N, C-alpha and C positions, 0 to 999 in steps of 0.2 A: 504494500500500500504506500502511497505517496507520503513522505515524511511530514509535509506541512498539513496534509489532511489528517494524519494520525494525531498530530498535536492539536488541531482544531477540535476534533471529536473528543479527545481526552480533556481538553480545557473546558469545553462547553457542556459536556455531559458526564455521566458516570458509566457510560457504556464501555466495557473493556474491549479494546481493539488490538489486534496483533500488529507488530511492525515497529520500526524505529522512527521516533518522532524527530522533527527538525530541531536543531540546536543552534545556539548563538543568541546574542542580545536582541537581534532583530527578528528572531524566529517567529514570535507570536504575531508581529506585524505582517510578515509574509504569509502566515497561516490564516490571516484575516480574510484572504481571498475566499476561503471555504466557509466562513461563518454563515452566510445566508443559505448555502447548500446544506449545512448541518441543520439549520432551522427548517428547511424544506423536508428533510428526512424525518425530523421530529414530528412535523405537522402531519405527514402521511401516516406515521404510526398512530398518532392521536386519533385521526379520523377512523382508522381501522378498528381501534379499540372502542371508540365511541359508537360505532355501528353495532358492535356486539352488545355493549352495555345498555343502549337505549331499548333493546329488545327484552332485556332481563330486568331492568329497574325503572322506576318512575323518573321523569326528566330531571328533577332536582338532584336525586341521588346519583344518577348516571353522570350528570355534569360535575358533581363533587368528586367522583372517582376519576374522571378524566383529568380534571384540574389537578388533583393530587398526584397522579402519574406524571403529568406535565412538569410540575415543580420538583418532584423527586428525581426525575430523569436528568434534570440539570444540576442536581446536587445542591440546589438552593443558592448557588453562587451569586445570581443576580438579585435574589431576594435579600441576601446579606448586604449587597451594595446599596439597595434601596433603604434598608433599615439604618445602615451607618450614615448615609447621606442625610436622612431625616434627623438623626440624632445630632449630626454636626451643625445643623441649622441653629441649634440652641447655644452655640459657642460664643465666646467673647470676641475672638479675633481669628485670623487665619490659622495661626499655629495651634491655638486651642482646639479649633475645629478638626484639624488633621490628627491631633492627639486623641480626640474623642473617637474618630473613625477607626483609628488603629486599635482601640480597646475592644477586646472580644466580647465584652458584656453589651447587652442591648438596653437602651434607655426607653423612656416613656414614649417619645416621639416615634422611635423606630417600631416599637411594639404596636402602637395604635395604627401607625401607617400600614404595617403588614396585615393587620386584621382587616382594615378597611379595603386594602388592595385585594385581598383574597375574597372578601365578601362581594365586592363589586364585580370582580371577574366571574365569580360563581353565578351570580344572578344574571349577568349578561349572557352567559352561556345557556343557563337553564331556561331563559325566556325566549330564546331564539327558535324559529322553526328548524327542523332537522336539516333541511337542505342548506340553509344559510349557515347553520352551525358548522357543518362539515367544511364548507368553503373557507370560513373564517379561521377554523382550526388549522388550516394549511397556511393561510396568509399571515396570521399573527406571529408565529415563530420566525418566519422569514423576515418580516418587517422589523421585529425586535432585534434580530441579529444584524440587520442592516445598520442600525444606529451607531454602534462603535466604529464601524468602517467609514460611515459617511461623516459623522460629527467629530470623531477622534482626530482627524487630520486638519480640522478647522478651528480648534480651540487649544490654547496653550496648556501645558501640563503644570499642575501645582508644584510638583517636584521633578523637573526634567531629568531623565536618565536614572531615576531612583524608583524602585518598586516595580511591580508588574505594570501598573497603570502608566507610570512615567515612561517606562521603556517602550510600551506599546504605542503611546501617543507620539513618541519620537521616531517610530519606525514604520507606521502605517502610511501607505501611499495616498497622496492627495487625489489621484484620479481613480482610485479603486472604488470609492464611494459613488461617484456619479454613474459609473458603469453598472454597479449593482442596483442603483436606484432605478435606472431605466429598465433593467431586467425585472425588478419588483413591480414596476408599473405594468409591464407586459403580463406578468403572472396575475396581478390583480384584475386586469381587463379580461384575461382568459377565464378566470374563476368566476368573476362576479359581473362582468360587463363594464359599462362606462363608469359605474360607481367604484369599481375596484381601485383604479389609480387615485381617485379622490380620497378614499379611505387611507391609502398609504401616505398621501400628501398631508392629510390631517395629522397623522401620527408623526411624520417627520417634523412638521412645524411645531407641534406640541413638545416633542422631545428636544428639539433645538433650543426652544425658549427655556425649557427646564435646565438644560445643560449650560446654557449661557448664564443663567441665574446662579447655578452652582459655581461656575468658574469665577463669577464676580464675588460671590460670598466666601469662597475658600481660597481665593488668590490663584485660581487655575483649576483645571479639571483633574479629577483623581480616578483611580481604578474603580472606586465605589460609585463615583458619578457615572462612569460608563455603564456599570452594572445596573444602576437604577434606570438608566435610559433604555436598556433592553426591556425591563419590566414595564415601564410606562409606555413604551412603544407598543408592546403587546396589548396592554390595557386599552390604549387609544383605539387600536383596531377593533377590539371587541365592543367598545362603547359606540364607536361610529357605526359598526355593523349592526349592533342591536337597535340603534336608533333608526337606521334605514329599513331594517326588517320590520320594525314596529309600524312604520309608515307604508309598508307594502312595496318598497322600492327595490328590494333585492329578494 
């Protein structure tokens, strides 16, 4: 298997894959080419599992099981970034914020944020018609993993060259993001029609504003900020899709 793909799968999921992963300080930045593809594979698995579960359980319970699998399969890495970023917002200054985010303990902001994030995602999935749910289960993981690739090359790192986030931000290609964005627009159009690219664009704008706010608040973007962008990108897709499905547009 391609070393950068092995690294991408191992970094983004808990799936054990054979092979040698790419090495070097810029390895994760090079592996970012595969991030949306890993999201696509995850989405396909989620749809397959969902189709089985909706036949066996009521909509709310099946949505809960699918969402649980979704987050467990990623090892909670992005949820951890979301919780740490929310906790960091209560800091006095940039250095205090980064110290809070390095702390393994979770604070009140992080805990409340994770609960709300999970509940909103759960209800968005549970209330969707099955057809729309399947399509968004594919689009959401792809769009979420587009965010570090697209935004990471456009915002400065809080600690350039230090830590996973700082190293990634310094090595990801600036034109990798636009290429994947166009591919995501195409995927959205194929899955959902004209509203597909709109859903992706809404998610991109929302996460860019969130990431820019974090960069201003923390003196630059961090690995936790990138992780939170993945989660919020997925959530934005689910919310936009749920709204359009509620209005009978998809």
